[in-house]
N, C-alpha and C positions, 0 to 999 in steps of 0.2 A: 681512702680513695675519694676524690672529688669528681663527681659525675656531671658532665655537661652534655646536653642535647643541642645540636645545631640542626635546625629545620631548613633544609634546602642544600643541595650539593653543587650549586653553581659557583662561580668565582667568589661571591661574597661569603657563602657558607664555608667553602674550602679555605679561604684566607682567614676566616674566623678560627677555624680549627687549627690552622698553622700557627696563628698568633698565640693560641692557648698552649700548644705543646712546646713552643719555642721559649716561652717565658719560664723563669725560675722561681717566681714568688710562691707558686703552688706546684711543687714538683710532682705530686701524685695525681694530676688531673688526667681523666679519661674522657674522650670525646666520641660520642655516637653521632654520625652525620646521617640524618634521616631524610628520605626523599619519597615523594609520592610515586615516582617512576622507578622501575627496576634498574635504571641506568643512571650513572652519575654525570656530572659536568654541566647540567642545566643548559643555559643558552649557548655555551661553547659547543655542545653537541647538537642542540636543536634550534639554534638561532643564527650561527655563523654560516654564511653561504658555503656550499660544498666546494666551490672553486677558490676559496680563501684558505688554502692549506697551511699557510704560515700562521694565521691566527688560530686555526684549529689545532695546530701543534701545541698550543697552550695546554691541551689535555695532558701532555706529558708532565708538566709542572704540577697540575692538580693531582695527577695520579700519585706522584711521589708523596704528597701529603696524605692522601687516603690510604696509602700503604704503610704509613707510620705505625709503629708498634702500639701506640696509645690512641690511635684513631680507628674507628670501625665504620664502614659504610653499611647502612641499613635501608635498603630500597624496598619499594612496593609497600610503603607505610605512609599513610596520610594523616598528618596531625590536624586536629580540629574537627574530627569526625566523632560520631557517637562511640566508636570503638577506641578512639584515642583523643579525648577532649583535652583542652589546654590544662585543666586542673589535674588531669591524670599525669601529664608529663611532669608537673611539679612534684608529684608524689614519687616519681621514679628518678628524678634528677635534681641536683642541687641548683642548677641554673639551666635555663632554656633560652637559646638565641634564635630568633626567627629571621630567616634570610630567604623569604618567599618571593621576592621580586615584585614585578608589576605585570600581571598576566593579562590584563584587559586592554583593549584598544580604545582610544578616544574616538568618538563618533563625529561625523560631520554635522548631523542634525538638520539635514535637508530632505526635501521630498524625493522619494525614489531610492533612498539609500539601501533599502532591503530588497530591491528587485533581484530576481535571479540573474546571475552574472556579475553581481557586485559583492565583493569580499573585502575583508580587512587584509592588509599586507601580511599581518602575522599569520592568518590562516594559510596564505600561500607559502610563506616561509616554513610553517609547520609541515605542510604537504611535501615540499621538496627536501625537507630535512628528516622525513620519516618519523615525525612525532606520532606516537600511537593514538593520540586523540584526533588526529587530522582525518578528514574525509578522504578515503582512498582514491576516489575518482571524481571529485567535485568540480574540477576545473576544465572547462571546455576551451581547448586551445585551437580548435578548428575554426578560428575567426580571423578577421583581417586586421583589426585595430584594437589596441588596448590603451587605457589611460591609467597612469599611476598618479594619484593625487598626493603631493608632498615632495619635498626636496631635501630630505635627510638621508643618512646612510642606508637606512632600510629601504627607502624608495629607490635609491641607486642600485642596491642589491637585486631587488625584484625586477627592475627594468633590465639590468644586465643579464639575469638568468633568462628572461623572456627573449632577449635579443641574441643570446649566445647559441651557437649551434650545438645540437645534442652530442655530436662527436667530441666536442671539447669537454663535455661533462662525463664522458665514458670513463676516464681514469679516476674519477672522484667516487665518493661513497653514496652518491644520490641513489635513492631506492629505485629498483628496476621499473616499478609501475610509473613513477614520475618520469624516468628517462624515456620510457616508451611513448608517453603522452607528449613530451617535449619533442621527440623525434618526428612526430606527426603534425607538429604545429604548422599552421598556415599563416601565422602572424607576419605582417609586412611592416606595420608601424607601431611603435611604442611611444606614447606621449607621456612625459614626466612634467607635471604642472605645479607651479608654486604661485602663491598669491602675492609674494613680494619679489624683489629683484635678486640677482645672483650674489650681491654683496651681503645679503641677509640670509642666504640659504644655509642649511645646517650640515650639508655633506662635508666630508673632509676632502682635501685636494687629491690624496692618493686614490680614494674611491672614485672621485669624479674623473680623473685621468683614465681610469680603467675603461670607462665607457668609450673612449676614443681609441682604444687599442684592440677592440674585438675584431677578429679577422673578417667576419662576414656581416658587419654592420657599420653604419656611419652615423655621426651626430649632426643634427641640424639645429640651428638657433635662429631666432627672429631678431634682426638688428633693431627694428623699431621698438621691440619690447625691452631689449637691453638698454636702449637709450633712455628709458624711463627711470632707470636706477641712477640716483644722483651721483653715486661713486663710480659709475661705469667708465666714464671718460678719463678720470684721473683717480685711480684707486690707491695712490701712494700714501694717503693718510689712514688707510684701513689697517687693522691688525694683520700680522703676517699671513695667517691662515686664510683670512677672507680675501686679502689682496691676491694671493695665489689662485684662489678660486676664480676671481674675476679675470685674472690673466689667462687662465685655461679657457674660459668661455670666450674671451676676446680672440684667442687664437682660432677657435672654431668659427667665429663670425667672419674672420678674414680669410679663412682657407677656401680654396676653390671647391665647389660642390662636386660630388662624384655620384655616379649612378650605380645601381645594383645593390643587392643585399637588403637587409632590414634597415629601417631608419629609426633612430632614437631622436625624437623631437623634444628638445628642452624648451618649455614655455614658461614665461614669467609674467607677473602682474595679471594673473587670472584667478578669480575666486569662484569655487564651485557653488552653484545655487540650486541645482536640481539635476537628478538623473532621469533621463527620458526613456520611455519604453516603446517597444515595438514587438507585437506578437507575444506580450507577456514577459519579455526579457529586456534587460538594459540594451539600449541602442546608441545612446549618445550622452554626453555630459554637457550641461549648459553652464557656461562660465560668465561672470561679469568682469569686465576690464577694471582694473584698479590703477590708482596712481598714488605716489607718496603723499602723505598728509602733512609732512613737515615736522612731525613729532616722532618719527621712527616707525610709524605704522603706515597703513594704506587706507584709502577710502574708495568706495565704489563710484563708477562714472555713469551708470545707467546704460552702458553699451554692453551687449551680450554676444557671445559666440558659442556655437554648438560644435563640439568635437566628437566625431564618430567613435564609438567604442562598444564592442560586444563583450568586453571584459574590463571591469573597473576594480582597481586595487587601491584601497584607502590607507595611506600611511601618514597619519597626522599625530602620532605619538602614542605612548603607553599610559596605562593608569593602573595603580594598585587596587586590589580588591580586598574586602574585609577578611581577616583571619578569624574564623569562628572562635569565640572565647576571649578575643583581645579587643581593646578599644580601637576605634578607627575614626580618622578625620576624613569625611567624605569630600570636603572641599579640596584637600591636598592629595587625597588618595594614599595616605600614609598612616602608620601607627604613631600616635603621639609619644614623644620620647624626650628625654634630656640626656644628652651624651650617650645615647643608646639604651638608657634605662626606660622601659615602658612606663608610661604615666597613666594611672587610673584616677580620674577625677582630680587631675593635677598633681598627684603624688606618685613617687616611684613605686612600682609593684615589685615586691621582693622576688628575685630570682628570674624575672622576665626581661628580655633584651631584644633589640632589633639591630640588623645591619643590612646594608645594601639598599636597593630601590624601595623596599617597604619602609625603610627608615628615612631616606632623604628624597624620595621621588626618582623618576626615571631620568637621571642626569649623569653625565660623565661617560667615560669609556671603561673598559674592563679593569684597567689598572686603578681607576678611582676607588674601586672596592677595597683595595688593600689598606689605605689609611682610614677608610670608613670602618673597616673591621677592627683595626688596631684601637681606634677610639672606643668602640664598644667593649672590646676585651679589657681595656684599661679600667673602664667603669666596673666591669664584672669582677676583676681582680681586687679592686678597692673594696668590694662588698664581700669578698670570698670568706673572710673570717666569720662573719655573721651567717652566711649561707651554709658554711660547713657544719654549723651546729644543728642545722635542721636535718632530722632523720629522713632518709629515703628508704623506700620499701622494695624488696625483691630485686631479682636480676631482670633488667628491662626486657631483654629478648624473650625470656620465659613468660613475662607478663603479657607481652604483645601476642605471643602465640596463643596463650589461654584466652585472649580476647577475640580470637578468630582471625587474626592477621597472619599473613604468610610472608615474613620478611625475606628479602633477597639480599644476602650478604656478598662480600667481595668475591668469593669463589663463584657465586651465581653470575655476577657481572663478567668475570673472566670467561665463563661458559658462553655468555651471550657474544662476547668478542670473538670467541672461537667459531661460533655458529655463523657469524657475519663474514668471517674470513672464508669459511667453507662455502657459504652462499655465493660470495664473489667468485671463488674458483670455479664453481659449477656454471657460472654465467660467462666465464672467460674474462672476468674483471678482477680488480682488487677488492678489498673488503667492501661489502654492500650492506647497508643498514636494513635490519628487520623492521617493518613498518607497522606492526599491529601488536596489540596487547598479548593475544594468545601466543603468537610466535615468540615474543620476548620471554614470556613466562615459561613456555615449553623449553626454550633454549636454556633458561636459568635453572631448570628443574634439577639437574645434577649437582648444582652448587647451592641450592636453596637449603639453608640451615634450619 
């Protein structure tokens, strides 16, 4: 038997497991998919917005892999801890593939960034996605104005959730505590602000259009800011996706304004320079007007504007964090590798591999993880002959339990699913996520092996 541990049960980890069991070069491979959480699916469960049910349905595809006879889900187990250091994994498995993603947020690096009321967008996403590490009641939505800094898909997601009526989220799996707080929201304005123009924004057209289809919200744009974008008047030379983005924004600029409901204000060519405080909390964001620099970037003009905000969500990208026991490139936020093989001092480390964002950085969409995983698995299979000659010790789950860990296996996850269905029924809703560690582990208790 050839044993492989995959650390991380998000798309990159599951696609890695799938590639391993579908290949025929090593027919007796067995894959344990380890995760720090007792629940599988990674960002598909804890990063995709609750109103994006089509994307969330990808869990069905991932589920099929995790139910494969030669794949085992092992949750509530954290690699890189004193109980399970990297070297111990190499004693238990012939190969280890780290698919740990990019968990940290990039910071703005400006004064006031840590004021109360200022959060990373990921913290907000974790809260409405019921991540057990999220603060249960950390978001004050009894405010008038919010600023979302960034113009990528995550920024669009959080702006949409802030502007969407709570009744529209009732059929989703959003946790009850978040739904209750969103129901009492007094927000009237959501500003989504980027330092460059719409032709350089990173949102996808589908996500962008959704902002204009919310029943109780309207989109507002500033024609003078749009005119600063060199491609705005004639976007025909842009790549298709960017051209469509500009066309959507142009449509909003030419549409007659309407009254009522919440307003989503798309602002461009504004760079944040400081978060301003009042009574010890964030009260506004100071922006500097930018203009194109002729080289694809922007430069400041020395003209400033303050936008009122009692809630600020920073969405300027993700960053990988070190995996204890593995080398790490702090400049790139990734583990050094060659074709997925972990490099130590420039040389491949026998039996250690990476896939996903910790390998290539936070780029691409969910589907990008599939070819990334296949490349890593190809490298692993090329090494399999030598790796198979290395003796591994003990049954991994037995060793984990003797180390004091309490693995949650697939029956435990099914018990969590059943508990979430029961919770939803008790609230008159569909399945509702359990949002805390104790609740998840209690629910898994009957299925904990």
